[in-house]
N, C-alpha and C positions, 0 to 999 in steps of 0.2 A: 859735214854737210856742205855741199857747194851749190852756189846759185849761178845760173846762167842768164846773161843779159840777152833779151830778145828785143830787137828793135821793132818799132811800130810799123815800119814800112818794108815792103818787099820791092825788089828791083827787077825789072825786065832786062833781058840781055840788050835790047835796044837802048834802054835808059843808061846802062853801064857804058856802052860804046859812045853814046852821045856825051856823057859826062867826061869821059876820058878825052874826047876830042875838044869839046867846047870849053872845058875848064883847064885844058892843057895838063892832063894827068896821065899821059900815055905810058910813063915809066912805072906807074904804081900797079900793084896787084888789084884784083877785083875787090878784095876785102878792104884794102886801104882806100880805094875809091869810094866804096860804100860808107866807110867811116867819115871821110871828108865831106861827102854829100849830106850825111846826117847832121854833121856840125853846122853846115850851111843852112839847113832847114831849121835847126834849133835856133840859130841866130837871126833868122829872118823875121822881120816885123810886118811884112806885107803878105797877106794871103787872101785870095778871092775864091769864092766857091759857087759852083752851079749845082744843078741836081745830080750830075754824074761825076764831076771832077773838081779837084782843088788845084789852084794855080799858086805856087809858092815862089816868091821872088828870091833871086840870088844877089845878095850884096848890092842892092839898089842899082842893078843893071837891067838890061832888057831881057835877061834870061829867066825862065820860069820852069820849075819842076811841075810836070803835069801828073797828077795823082788820081787814079781811079778810086772813088770814095768807097765803093762796095767791097773792094778787095784790099784797100790800102796798098795798091801796086803803083809804083812810080813807072809811068809809061814812057816818058821821054823828058829830055831837058831841051827846051826850045826857046828861041828868041821871039818875043812878041812886041810889036810897036803898040803904044798906048791905045790907038784907035782900033786896032785889030782885037786887042784884049777886051776893050769895051764892047765891041760887037759880039764877041763870044759870050760875055757875061749878060748882055741884054737879050740874047736869043733864047 
């Protein structure tokens, strides 16, 4: 009997392209980029949540994975300044 690992998150094509660019992973395949991103999410200690999205910090930088809560879909990897993130969370 074999078991297959299914990760919690799905990735949009846009998120994969952003991760390759912003994390400097252009030489990796999509599956390697996904695995790298999942490790970063697992190691993250900072997550903020609104009604529709989660914002998961990457290695204490200004980069955040933006996750649609309803579908567990990573929409993008985007830089946020603290004041902009605070504005999003308070709206």
